[in-house]
N, C-alpha and C positions, 0 to 999 in steps of 0.2 A: 314223321311219326304217324303210325296208323291209328285208326279209331280204337282198335282193341288195346293198343299200347296206351293211348290216352285214358281209356277207361280204367285200365289196370293202375296207372299212375294216380288217378283220382281216388280209387278205392284204397290205395295204400295209406298208411298212417303218415302224416306230415312230419318232417324232421324238426325237432326243437333241441336247444342246447341244454336247458335245465333238466337235470336228471329226474326230479319229482314230476315235472310237467311231461317228460317223455313217458313215464309210467302211466300217467293219467290219460295221455293221448292214445297210448297203446290199448288200454282197457276200453276206453270209449269207442275206439275204432273197431275193436274186437266185438263189443256188444252190438255195434251197428251191423257188422257183417253177419253175425249169427242170428241177429234179430230179423234182418232182411231175408236170410235163408229160411228161417223157421216160418215167418209169415207168408213167404212165397209158397212154401209147401202147404200151409193151411189153406191159402186161397186156391191152390190147385186141387185140393181135396174137398173143396166147398160143396160140390154136388153130393158128396156122401153124407154131409151133415146138414143139408139144406132143409130137411123135414124136421129137424130137431127144434124143440121149443126155445133153445138157447142160440139158434142159428143167427138170428138178427143181432143178438148181443155180441156174439163172436165176430160178426162181420164189422160192426162199428168199432169194436176194439182193435181189430186187425188194421182197418183203414187208418185209424187214429195213430196207431203205433208206426205204421209205414211212413205216413206223412211226417210224424215227429222225428223218426230216425233220419230221414233225408234232410230235414232242417238242421238236425244236430251235425250231420256229416258236412253240410255246407259251412256251418259255423266253425267246425274243427279245421277244415281246410283253409279257412280264412285266418286261422291263428287265434281264434277266440276259445281258448282251451277251457278256462274256468266257466265261461258262460255256457259252453256246450255241455259241460258236466251238470250244471244246475238245470238246464233245460231238459236234459235226458232224465234226471231224477224226477222233475216235475211231470214230464210226459208219461212216465211209467205210473206215477201215482194217480194222475188225473185219469189215465186210461182205465184204471181199475176203480177209481172213485165214482165216475159217472154211472157205470152199470150197477154198482153197489147201491147207489141212491135211487136210481130210477126203476129198479126191478125189486119185486117183493121177496127176494131171497134172504135178505137181512144178513146177519152174521153167519148164517149157514151157507151162504152162496160162495161160489169160487172167486168172484171179484174181490170181496172183502178179505178172504183168506190170502189172495195174491197181494193185495195192497198191504196187508199186515206183515207178510213174510218177505216177498220179493222186493218191494220198494225200499225198505230200509237197507237191505243188503246192497242193492244196486247203487243207491245214493251214497252209502258208506264207502264202497270200493272205489267209486269213480270220483266223488267230491271230497269225502272225508267223514270223520266221526260226527262232526256237528250236523252235517246234512242228515246223517242216519238218525241222530237224536231228534232233529226237527221233524222228519217224516214220522217217527214213532209217536211224537206228541200229537201230530195231526191225526194219526191212526187212533189214538186214545179218544180224541174228540169225535172222529167219525164213528168209532165203535159205540161210544156213548149215545150218539144221536140215533144210530140204528137200534140200539137196545130200547131207547125211548119209544121208537116207532113200533117195535115188536110188541111192546107191552101195551101201548095205548091204541094202536090202529088195529081194529078187528078184521079189516080186510086182508091183512097180510097172512093170517092163519098159519103161522109158522109152528111146527111141532118140534119142541125141544125135549130132550131127555132130562134136562136140568133147567133151573130157573135162568132166564135171559141174563140177569145181572151176574149170576155165577159164571155162566159161559163167557160173558164179556170180560170179567176180571181174570178168568183163567187164560183166555186167549191173549189178552193184553199183557199179562205178566210174562207169558212165554215170549211174546213179540218184543218185550222190553229187553230181552237178552241179546237181541241182534246188534244193537249199538255197542254193547260190551264186546261181542265177537269181532265187530268191525274195528273197535279200538285196539284189541289185542293183535289183530291181524296187521293193522297199520304200524303198531309199535315193533312187532317182530320184523315186518318188512323194512322199517327204518333201520333197525339194528343190523339186519342182514345187509342192507345197502351200505350202511356205514362200515361194516366189516369188509365188504367187498371193496369199498372205496379205499379203506385203509390198506387192504391187501394190494390193490392196484397201485396205490401211491407208493407203497413199500417196494413193489416190483419196479415201478418207474424210477424211484430213487436208487434202487439197487442197479438198474440198468444204466442210470446216469453215472453212478459211482464206478460201475464196471468200465463204461466208456472212458471216464476220466482216468481210471487206473491204466486202461490200455493205452490211452493217449500219452499218459505220463511215462509208461513203460517204453512206448515207442520213442518218445522224446529222449528218455534216458539212454535207450539203446543207440539212437542216432547220435546223441552227444558223446556217448562212449566211443562209437565208431569214429566220430570226428576227432576225439582226443587221441585215439589209437593211431589214426592216420597222421595227426599232427606230430605225435611222438615218433612215428616211423619216418616222417619227413625230416624231423629234427635230427634223428639218428643218421638218416641218409645224408643230410646236409653236413652234419658233424663229421661223418666219415669222409664225405667229399672234401670238406675243408681240411681234414687231417691229411688226406692224400695230396690235396693241392699244396698244403704247407710242406709236406715231405718232398713233393716234386719240386717245389720252389726252392727248398733248402738244397736238394740235390742239384738242381739247376744252378743255384748260386755257387755251390762248391765246384761244379763243372766249369762255370765261367771263370771262377778264380783260378782253377787249374789250367784252363785254356790260356788265360792271360799270362800266367807264370811260364807255361811251356812256350807259348808263342813269343813272349818277350825274350826268352832265352834263345829261341830258334831264330829270331830276327837278327841277333847280334852278328852271326857269321856273314850272311848276305849283305847286311848293312856295312860291315867292315870291308867286305870285298868291293862294294860300290864306292865307299869312301876312299879306299886306297887306290883303286883304279882311276877315280876322278882326280885325285891329287896328282897322280902320276901324269895324267894327260894335261892337267892344268900347268904344272911347273916344267915339264920336260917334253912338251908336245913337239917342239922343233927339233929336239935331239933324238927322238925316238924314231926307229925304223917303221916302215909300213906294217911289218909283221907284228911288232909289239903294240902298235896302235890298234890294229885289228884285234889282237888278243885281249887288250884292255877293254875295248868296246864289247867284245863277246862275253867277257866276265861280267860286265855290268848288265848286259842283256839277260844272261842266264840267272843272275841274282834277282833281277826284277821279275823275270818269269817265275822263279821259285817263290818269291814273296806273293805274287799275284795268285799262284796256284794254292799257296798256303792259306791266304785269306778266303779264297773260294771254298776251300775245304772246311775252314772254321765256320763260315756262314752256313754251309749245308748241314754241319753237325748241329748248329743251333736250331735250324729249321726242323731237322729230324727229331730233336729232343722235344720240341713244342708241337710236333705233328702238323706242321704248317705247309708241308710239301703236297701240293695238289696237282696231280698230272693233268695236262691238257692234251687230250688225244686228237690225233689227226690220222687220216687214212693215207696209206702208202702201199705201193706194190712192193713185193719182196725185193726184186732187183733194184728198184729205185731207192729203197731204204739202205740196202747194202752199199750202193755206190755213194750215196750222200754221207753215210757214216765213214766210209773209207776216205773220202775227200776231206771231211772235217778233221779226222784224227791225223792224217798226214800233214795237214796245214797247221794244226795246233801243236803237235809234238815236234814236227819238223825233223824227223829222222826217217825219211822214206825208204832207205835201204834196209832198215832193221825191222820194219813192220810189214808183214805179209798177210794178205787177205785171201781167203778161200771161200767161195760160194758159187752157186749155180746161177749164172746171170740170165738164164732163160725163164726162170720161175717168175710168174707175174701174179701170184696169189695175193689178194688184198688182205691187209692187216692194219690194225690201229695201234699207235703208240705215241708216247711223248718223246719226240726226237731229242730235245735238250737233255732230259733226264737219262735217256738211253746213252747218249754221247758221254755224259758224266760217268756212268757206270763203266763203260768200256775203256774210257780214257784213264780212269784210276787203275784198272787192272793192267792195261798196257804200260802205263808209266811205272808201276811196280815191277813189271817184268823186265823193262829196260834198265831200271835202277839196280836190280839185284842180279843182273846177268853180265857176262863179259861184253865188252864193247863191240865185239865182232859177231856175237850170237844174235839171231833174229827172235822176234816175238810173233807168233802166228795167231791170227784171228780167224776162226771158222764160224760160219753162219749157216743154219739149215732149219727146215721146218719139220717138226715131229708131231704129227697129228694136229691138235689144237694149240700147239705151243711153238713159239720162236725160241730156238736154242742158239746161244752165243758162247763159244769156247775160246778162252784166251790161254795160250800155252807158251811158256818160256823155257829156257835151258839154264836157268840161274842156280842159285845156291839151295833152293827148296826150303822146306820148313820142317824142323825136327818133329818126329812122330808124336812125342809127348806134349807138344805145344799146338798141335793142329786144331784142337777143339777150342782154343782161346783166340785164334787169329782175328775173329770178328768183333772182339771187345774193343771198346774205345781206349785209345792210347797204348794198346798192347803192341809190342814189337818183339819179334822172335830173338832168341839169344845169339843167333849167328849173323846178325846184320852188320857187325863190326862197327866202323865209324861212319857208315853211310847216313846221310841226313834224313830226317823224317820225324813225324809226330805220332804215327800209328793211327791216322785218321782214314786212310784210303779204303781199307776193307770194311771198316764200320760204315762208311758212307755207301759203299756198294750194297751191303746187306740192307741198310735202312731204305735206300731209294728203291731197291728191288721189291721190298715189301709194300712200299707205297704204290707200286705199279702192279700189285697183286701177283708178284712173282717170287722167285727164290734164287739163291746162289749157293753153289756147292763147291767144295775143294775136293777134287777127284784124284789127285796124285797119291800114290801109295808108298813109293820108296823115297827115302831121304837122299838128297844130293843129286837128283836127276831132274831138277827143275820143278816148276809148279804149273798145275792146270786147274783153271776155274771154269765152271759152266753156269750160265745164267739161263733160267727158264721163265719166259714171260708169256702170258696167255694172249691169244689172238682175239680180236673183237669178232662178234658174230657176223662176219662178212665173208661169204663163201665164193661169190662170183668174181671173175677177173675184172680188174679196172679197165674201163674203156676210154678213159679220158687221156 
């Protein structure tokens, strides 16, 4: 902090908490500043009044006031507010008292007039009404003493236009009004400060109430939002529960229907297994090799049918619960086609009736779930074989169409009536022209469900009834464009 900043800080009024004290500090500090400025100007102009008969008097008064003002400022900065006010009142009065007593001007002189007029006002404004009254009483005594001197001391030779006593009484009666003025001023000031305090307190309370109201409104708004969110969540959970219950009910009905259909469908293959096993058990030695082989074949076909039926039912259950999660692996196109061909020929075991067509030189990389892909193609090929003549083939075509793998399965069977083609992917639906051929109506439902799980689709593209069926499966390729090098 620089010297100028320290000086400015010293000259400023010190901070106090009490409002009445703050006012007193402000007025005292203001009197100090203006007193110092006025006296400094007087001392600077001293050469102009040095020849005046009152020059010496003014000099002593100025020096006394300067010293007194700096003492008062020191006391004020120390926090002695009341003491500084009393000293200031005393300094002003004494500064005018001494010249009035020591010089022969009497009541006619400026010091006495200043003591009578300025001192009560300064004391009253700074200290209070009691100090103003006390100074006025002292001025009555001072005026009485000066009147006594003017009357009895011939050396003073004061010229009055009226009797000294009359002048004394007139001056002091006028001076006695100043304490009343001070009292009125203090009362008005207190009332004004009280009104300001009440107004500020009202504003503060209003601000507090406003903040409380705003906080309450925010709390209510937040609580309302929480309640609305809770209601929304409850509605959502209720809707989810309703949907879950509906799905559970539907699933339960589906399971019951599956159990009923499967238990009915199991009877024929179980009866075939039972009858063939009985025949082999009781007449094994009497049967020819051809009949033994035929019995074993019937048992094998029945077991294969039951196994295929259970796999289909299991896939239907998984599809209904959306539990089918593809596990993708990377294959080249020719590798995938060859593996699919080998798997289907081994699984269905009718190599002469299944024909594969694809370009074996294409090595474009793609990603798929081989198990699910085999299930899709196997269901379509099995349906084609089941509903075709025993000598007619089922053709499987594979090719790439831009970002898609296309698999087409075509048979030369009985086909699907035109009016029923939009229902063939429904669960348990079987066309009206299937005759006595066994089946539950699961195959095409499984094909569509698994295709969707693999982000693909299946379409029935045959147009004319009685000329076989053609299905096309479209599956997306994974974002792998370069050829496999492994």
